[in-house]
C-alpha positions in Angstrom: 26.0 92.5 -12.8 28.9 90.1 -13.4 29.3 91.4 -17.0 29.4 95.0 -15.6 32.2 94.1 -13.1 34.2 92.3 -15.8 33.9 95.3 -18.1 34.9 97.7 -15.3 38.0 95.6 -14.5 39.0 95.5 -18.2 38.5 99.3 -18.7 40.4 100.5 -15.6 43.9 99.7 -16.8 43.2 101.3 -20.2 42.4 104.6 -18.5 46.1 105.0 -17.5 47.1 104.4 -21.1 45.2 107.5 -22.2 47.1 109.8 -19.7 49.3 112.4 -21.4 52.6 113.8 -20.1 53.1 117.5 -20.8 56.7 119.0 -20.8 57.8 122.4 -19.7 61.3 123.7 -20.3 63.0 127.1 -20.2 64.3 126.4 -23.7 60.8 125.4 -25.0 58.3 127.4 -27.0 54.7 128.1 -26.0 53.6 127.4 -29.5 54.7 123.8 -29.2 52.4 120.9 -28.4 54.0 120.2 -25.1 53.6 116.5 -25.5 57.3 115.6 -25.8 60.6 116.9 -24.4 61.5 118.2 -27.9 58.1 120.0 -28.1 58.1 121.4 -24.6 56.2 124.5 -23.6 58.2 127.4 -22.1 56.1 129.1 -19.5 53.7 128.6 -16.6 51.3 130.9 -18.4 51.0 128.3 -21.2 50.5 125.6 -18.7 47.7 127.7 -17.0 46.0 128.0 -20.4 45.7 124.3 -20.7 44.7 123.3 -17.1 41.0 123.1 -18.1 41.9 120.6 -20.8 43.8 118.2 -18.5 42.3 114.9 -17.8 42.8 112.7 -14.6 46.1 111.0 -14.9 47.8 113.7 -17.0 51.1 115.0 -15.8 53.0 118.3 -16.2 56.7 117.7 -16.1 59.0 120.7 -15.4 62.6 120.3 -16.6 64.9 119.9 -13.6 67.3 122.8 -13.0 65.2 125.3 -15.0 63.6 128.3 -13.3 59.9 129.1 -13.9 58.0 132.2 -12.8 54.3 132.6 -12.2 51.7 130.5 -10.4 49.3 127.7 -11.1 45.9 127.0 -9.6 
């Protein structure tokens, strides 16, 4: 039991290291990877396509000041 708890404590911080930030910008391109500001996606439609692939801790970052149309569930 002690080994299990130590393993759990050591693994928890690493989970946050695996989180991915996805970027969305009105000047982006939906063919981009979305994993950097220079490779941002353009539309909420592209974000919606990827929602089933997101893992806990992942973030979707919309560029401030840009306007996006559509909805996400």
